[in-house]
C-alpha positions in Angstrom: -8.4 -27.1 19.3 -7.0 -29.9 17.1 -10.4 -30.5 15.5 -10.5 -26.8 14.6 -7.1 -27.0 13.0 -7.9 -30.1 11.1 -11.1 -28.5 9.8 -9.3 -25.3 8.8 -6.6 -27.2 7.0 -9.1 -29.3 5.2 -10.8 -26.1 4.0 -7.4 -24.6 3.1 -6.6 -27.7 1.0 -10.0 -27.6 -0.7 -9.4 -23.9 -1.5 -5.9 -24.7 -2.8 -7.3 -27.5 -5.0 -9.5 -25.1 -6.9 -6.9 -22.3 -7.2 -7.2 -20.2 -10.4 -4.0 -18.2 -9.9 -0.5 -19.4 -9.7 2.4 -16.9 -9.4 5.5 -18.6 -10.8 5.2 -18.4 -14.6 1.4 -17.9 -14.6 0.6 -14.3 -14.5 -2.8 -13.2 -15.8 -1.5 -12.8 -19.4 0.0 -16.2 -19.5 -3.3 -18.1 -19.6 -5.5 -15.4 -21.1 -5.5 -17.0 -24.5 -6.9 -20.3 -23.3 -9.4 -19.1 -20.7 -13.1 -19.5 -21.4 -14.9 -16.4 -22.6 -16.9 -16.3 -19.3 -13.9 -17.0 -17.0 -13.5 -14.7 -14.0 -10.9 -12.0 -14.6 -7.4 -12.7 -13.4 -5.8 -10.5 -10.7 -3.6 -8.8 -13.4 -6.7 -8.1 -15.5 -8.7 -6.7 -12.4 -5.8 -4.4 -11.4 -5.2 -3.4 -15.1 -1.5 -4.0 -15.0 -1.6 -3.7 -18.8 -2.5 0.0 -18.3 1.0 0.8 -17.0 2.2 3.6 -19.2 5.6 3.7 -21.0 7.0 6.3 -18.6 6.3 4.1 -15.5 7.8 1.0 -17.2 10.9 3.0 -18.2 11.4 4.2 -14.6 11.1 0.6 -13.4 13.7 -0.4 -16.0 16.1 2.3 -14.9 15.7 1.9 -11.1 15.1 -1.9 -10.9 17.5 -3.0 -13.7 14.8 -4.6 -15.9 13.9 -4.7 -19.5 10.4 -3.7 -20.6 9.0 -7.3 -20.8 10.4 -8.0 -17.3 8.7 -4.9 -16.0 5.4 -5.9 -17.5 5.7 -9.5 -16.2 6.7 -8.2 -12.8 3.5 -6.1 -12.5 1.3 -9.0 -13.6 3.0 -11.4 -11.2 2.7 -9.0 -8.3 -1.0 -8.6 -8.9 -1.5 -12.4 -8.9 0.8 -12.7 -5.8 -1.4 -10.3 -3.9 -4.5 -12.3 -4.6 -2.9 -15.6 -3.8 -1.5 -14.3 -0.6 -4.9 -13.0 0.4 -6.5 -16.4 -0.2 -3.8 -18.1 1.9 -4.1 -15.6 4.6 -7.8 -16.4 4.9 -7.2 -20.2 4.7 -4.4 -20.2 7.3 -6.1 -18.0 9.8 -4.0 -17.4 13.0 -1.0 -19.4 11.5 -0.4 -16.8 8.8 2.9 -15.0 9.3 3.1 -12.7 6.2 3.9 -12.9 2.5 6.4 -11.3 0.2 7.6 -11.6 -3.4 11.1 -11.7 -4.8 13.1 -12.1 -8.0 13.6 -9.7 -10.9 10.0 -10.4 -12.1 8.5 -11.0 -8.6 7.9 -14.6 -9.9 8.3 -16.1 -6.4 5.8 -15.7 -3.7 6.7 -16.8 -0.2 4.0 -17.3 2.4 5.1 -17.8 6.1 3.2 -19.9 8.6 3.7 -21.0 12.2 2.4 -24.5 11.5 4.4 -27.0 9.3 1.0 -28.7 8.6 0.2 -25.7 6.4 3.1 -26.2 4.0 1.2 -28.4 1.5 -1.7 -26.0 1.2 0.7 -23.1 0.6 2.7 -25.1 -2.0 -0.5 -26.1 -3.7 -1.1 -22.5 -4.5 2.2 -22.2 -6.3 3.9 -20.3 -3.4 7.0 -21.2 -1.4 6.3 -22.0 2.3 8.4 -20.8 5.2 7.7 -22.1 8.7 8.4 -19.5 11.4 8.0 -19.0 15.1 5.7 -16.0 15.3 2.4 -15.2 13.6 1.8 -11.9 11.8 -0.9 -11.2 14.5 1.8 -11.6 17.2 4.2 -9.3 15.4 1.6 -6.7 14.7 0.5 -6.8 18.4 4.1 -6.3 19.5 4.5 -3.4 17.2 1.2 -1.9 18.5 2.6 -2.0 22.0 5.8 -0.3 20.8 3.7 2.4 19.1 1.8 3.0 22.4 5.0 3.0 24.5 6.7 5.5 22.1 4.1 8.1 22.9 5.8 8.5 26.3 9.4 8.3 25.1 11.8 10.4 23.0 12.5 8.1 20.1 14.7 10.4 18.1 17.6 8.0 18.6 15.5 5.0 17.6 13.6 6.6 14.8 12.3 3.6 12.8 10.6 0.4 13.8 8.5 -2.1 11.7 7.2 -5.6 11.3 9.7 -7.4 9.1 7.8 -10.5 7.8 10.8 -11.8 5.9 12.8 -12.3 9.1 9.8 -12.9 11.3 10.7 -10.1 13.7 9.9 -6.6 14.9 12.9 -4.5 14.0 14.1 -1.3 15.6 16.6 0.8 13.6 18.6 3.0 16.0 21.3 5.7 16.1 21.9 4.6 19.7 21.1 0.9 20.5 20.3 1.9 24.0 17.4 3.9 22.8 16.0 0.9 20.9 16.3 -1.3 24.0 14.5 1.3 26.0 11.6 1.3 23.6 11.5 -2.5 23.6 11.5 -2.8 27.4 8.9 -0.1 27.7 6.7 -2.0 25.3 7.3 -5.3 27.0 8.5 -6.9 23.7 10.6 -10.0 24.2 14.0 -10.5 22.6 12.8 -13.5 20.7 10.4 -11.2 18.8 12.7 -8.3 18.1 16.0 -7.3 16.5 17.9 -4.0 16.7 19.8 -2.7 13.7 22.2 0.3 13.4 21.4 3.3 11.3 23.4 6.5 10.9 20.8 9.0 9.5 17.7 10.5 11.0 14.7 10.5 8.7 13.2 13.9 7.9 10.1 15.1 6.2 10.7 16.3 2.7 10.0 19.9 3.2 11.0 22.5 0.7 8.6 24.5 1.4 0.5 16.5 -11.3 -0.2 13.4 -8.4 3.3 14.5 -8.3 2.7 18.1 -9.5 3.9 21.0 -7.4 1.7 23.2 -5.2 2.5 26.0 -2.8 1.2 26.5 0.7 0.4 30.1 1.8 2.5 31.3 -1.1 5.7 30.0 0.4 6.6 26.4 1.0 6.2 23.8 -1.8 4.9 20.2 -1.7 3.5 17.7 -4.2 0.0 16.6 -5.0 -0.6 13.0 -4.0 -3.8 11.9 -5.7 -6.9 13.8 -7.0 -10.0 12.9 -5.0 -13.7 13.8 -4.7 -15.9 14.2 -1.7 -19.4 14.2 -2.9 -19.4 17.0 -5.6 -16.3 18.6 -4.1 -13.0 18.1 -5.9 -9.5 18.2 -4.5 -6.4 16.1 -3.7 -4.8 14.0 -1.0 -1.4 15.0 0.3 0.9 14.9 3.3 -0.2 16.3 6.6 3.1 18.0 7.3 2.7 20.1 4.2 0.0 22.3 5.7 -2.6 22.8 8.4 -6.4 23.0 8.1 -7.2 26.5 6.7 -3.9 26.9 4.9 -4.3 28.2 1.3 -2.7 26.6 -1.7 -1.7 27.8 -5.2 -0.9 25.5 -8.1 2.5 25.1 -9.9 1.3 28.0 -12.1 0.8 30.1 -8.9 -2.9 30.4 -9.6 -5.2 30.2 -6.5 -6.1 26.6 -6.0 -7.7 25.6 -2.7 -7.7 25.2 1.1 -6.5 22.5 3.4 -9.7 20.9 4.9 -8.1 18.5 7.3 -4.5 17.7 8.3 -2.9 15.3 10.8 0.8 15.4 11.7 2.5 13.9 13.6 0.8 10.6 14.5 -0.3 10.2 10.9 0.9 12.2 7.9 -2.3 12.8 6.0 -4.2 15.8 4.6 -6.6 16.8 1.9 -7.2 20.0 0.0 -10.5 21.1 -1.5 -9.9 23.0 -4.7 -11.9 25.8 -6.3 -13.9 25.7 -9.5 -10.8 26.5 -11.6 -9.4 23.1 -10.9 -10.6 19.7 -12.1 -9.6 16.4 -10.5 -8.3 13.9 -13.0 -7.5 10.2 -12.5 -3.8 10.7 -13.4 -0.3 11.0 -11.9 2.3 13.1 -13.6 4.8 10.7 -15.3 8.2 11.1 -16.9 8.2 13.6 -19.7 4.8 15.0 -18.7 2.9 11.9 -19.6 -0.2 10.9 -17.7 -0.1 7.7 -15.6 -3.6 6.5 -15.0 -4.9 5.5 -11.6 -7.4 2.5 -11.7 -7.6 1.7 -8.0 -5.9 1.5 -4.6 -5.1 -2.2 -4.0 -2.2 -2.6 -1.5 1.0 -4.0 -3.0 2.8 -6.8 -1.0 6.3 -6.6 0.5 8.9 -6.9 -2.2 6.6 -5.4 -4.9 7.8 -2.6 -7.2 6.6 0.9 -6.4 7.2 4.2 -8.2 7.0 7.8 -6.9 6.2 11.1 -8.6 7.3 14.3 -7.0 7.8 17.9 -8.0 11.5 17.9 -7.2 12.9 14.7 -8.5 10.2 13.4 -10.8 9.8 9.6 -11.3 11.8 7.1 -9.3 11.1 3.5 -8.5 12.1 0.9 -6.0 10.4 -1.8 -3.9 8.1 -2.1 -0.9 10.4 -2.9 2.1 8.0 -3.1 5.0 4.3 -2.3 5.4 3.7 -1.8 9.1 6.4 0.7 10.0 6.8 3.5 12.5 9.1 6.4 11.9 10.2 9.3 14.2 10.9 12.7 12.7 12.0 15.8 14.6 8.3 16.7 14.8 7.2 13.4 16.2 6.4 9.8 15.4 4.2 8.7 12.4 2.6 5.2 12.3 1.8 3.2 10.4 3.6 4.1 7.2 5.1 2.0 4.4 8.9 1.9 4.0 10.3 1.8 0.5 13.7 1.8 -1.3 12.6 4.7 -3.5 14.6 7.9 -3.2 13.0 11.4 -2.6 14.1 14.9 -1.8 12.6 18.1 -0.3 9.6 19.3 -2.2 8.6 15.7 -3.1 6.5 15.5 0.1 2.9 14.6 -0.4 3.6 13.2 -3.9 2.2 10.0 -5.4 3.4 6.4 -4.7 1.9 4.0 -7.3 2.4 0.4 -8.2 1.4 -0.2 -11.8 -1.9 1.7 -11.9 -2.8 1.1 -8.2 -2.4 4.1 -5.9 -0.4 3.3 -2.8 0.2 6.4 -0.7 1.6 9.9 -0.4 5.2 10.7 0.3 6.0 11.4 3.9 9.8 11.5 4.5 13.0 9.5 4.5 16.8 9.6 4.4 19.5 10.6 1.9 18.6 11.7 -1.7 18.3 10.7 -5.3 22.0 11.1 -6.0 23.2 8.8 -3.3 20.1 6.6 -3.1 17.8 6.5 -0.1 14.7 5.3 1.6 11.3 6.9 1.7 8.2 6.4 3.8 4.7 6.9 2.5 1.4 7.4 4.2 -0.9 4.6 2.9 -3.7 6.2 0.7 -6.5 3.9 1.8 -6.2 5.0 5.5 -6.2 8.6 4.3 -9.3 8.1 2.1 -11.1 6.3 4.9 -10.2 8.9 7.5 -11.6 11.8 5.5 -14.4 10.0 3.6 -12.7 10.7 0.3 -13.0 8.8 -3.0 -10.0 8.3 -5.2 -10.4 9.6 -8.7 -9.9 6.6 -11.1 -10.3 5.8 -14.7 -12.5 2.9 -13.8 -15.2 4.9 -12.1 -16.0 5.2 -8.4 -15.5 9.0 -8.2 -19.0 9.8 -7.2 -18.2 10.1 -3.5 -19.4 6.7 -2.5 -22.8 5.3 -1.9 -24.1 1.7 -1.7 -24.1 0.3 -5.2 -26.3 -2.5 -4.0 -29.4 -0.5 -3.3 -32.6 -2.6 -3.6 -31.0 -4.9 -6.2 -28.9 -7.0 -5.6 -28.6 -5.6 -2.1 -26.1 -6.3 0.6 -23.6 -4.5 2.8 -20.9 -3.9 0.1 -20.7 -0.3 -0.8 -18.8 1.6 -3.5 -16.5 4.2 -2.0 -15.8 2.1 1.1 -12.3 1.3 2.1 -11.9 -2.4 2.8 -9.1 -4.2 4.6 -8.0 -7.8 4.2 -10.3 -10.0 6.3 -13.3 -7.7 6.2 -16.6 -9.5 5.2 -19.5 -8.1 3.3 -22.7 -9.4 1.7 -23.7 -8.9 -1.9 -26.4 -10.5 -3.9 -27.3 -12.9 -1.1 -23.8 -14.2 -0.6 -21.0 -13.4 1.8 -17.5 -12.4 0.7 -14.2 -12.0 2.5 -11.8 -9.2 1.4 -8.4 -10.6 0.2 -6.5 -7.3 -0.3 -7.0 -3.8 1.0 -8.6 -1.4 -1.5 -11.3 1.2 -2.0 -14.3 -0.2 -3.7 -16.0 1.3 -6.7 -18.7 0.4 -9.3 -17.4 -2.4 -11.4 -15.5 -3.9 -8.5 -18.5 -5.7 -6.9 -17.3 -8.8 -5.1 -18.5 -11.4 -7.7 -16.6 -9.5 -10.4 -13.2 -9.3 -8.8 -12.0 -12.6 -7.4 -8.5 -11.0 -6.9 -10.1 -8.9 -4.2 -13.0 -10.9 -2.8 -13.5 -14.6 -1.9 -16.9 -16.1 -1.5 -17.3 -17.8 1.9 
């Protein structure tokens, strides 16, 4: 056991010594001028943070209290932070307890560990270290037990629970504390792992029944398009499951016949996709402020604390931050898990709409509390899980909209395949080498493992 830990720490230190990405004050743009011409692209370059349109930057300025340069630096720092956290997660193994960014420009990355012996490796990466009691694996396992227990309980009075890496606990937010304790006891979750917080409002789905553009279901209720997708040669879009059931017809914002729901899950998950007719063409854009196009270049998951913006047909563009990733929420219709919780506001009719960080698709709007006048919270269904479940390919400006397929073929070969959704920790082979995924994303041509060190680490 101790030999394994020493060996792993030695490997982590070696990885740290060769780090190419530091977060504080060293986003991709900071060193671009001095990098060799053949240097690997930085995380910010890989994720195209420079492609963030003016409308998105303006919304970040309005909702996060930033100026334009701060917004640009924040996106670059968040890209680099995700890559650094991914490398440290791989190096720390079972000690890893989560990571998050903070500060106006997300210039500080904190990585938590259960072993004080990991502090030097974390700090060598330019991150702050926090030694905690519980690993992320332990917290995720506790929440999984809660999700399972919730299936047999009425959780209307304890509607939200999640893994809070910043406080190293599983948190239950409850209208009635007794309901939270009932859930924790049923799941066998110890008090040392959990915390109960009071809340006064029940989340709801945003019924009112471009991404972000309005569509109508069965000529009545209204929702918002999440992200245009393809499935082979079929075009369509991803949206929320509560917006419609399989077989429901849709019309566009112009009331022209549009398509049909092909699959829908709600509750449990909140995911669906619509196949559109030949009158509609999938584009790699989300509708931004003032009708501007916001391009989508990928689906790399943003870390806790990162900025995220939402487009919806009721309230348009609004921004906030990622509060927690692994969250469960109970609506009147049932429990949804896992979703991502954000500080972004939304209102009825915004359901299904796009959540995006910089140019990276994050998810489709599910539900939340309050509104955009008083401020609120919103939960989104992560896009990668949706794409994976239905075998869809996100439409992006960088390619990868051919419905998938192994880009390796005969040359260079390997298990990596364009169109596949990869999670942090997954391993693939490519060109005779093995790589470990650092950040969840859908792969596409141009993002082969050797080309994107922000997403893949050679092992």
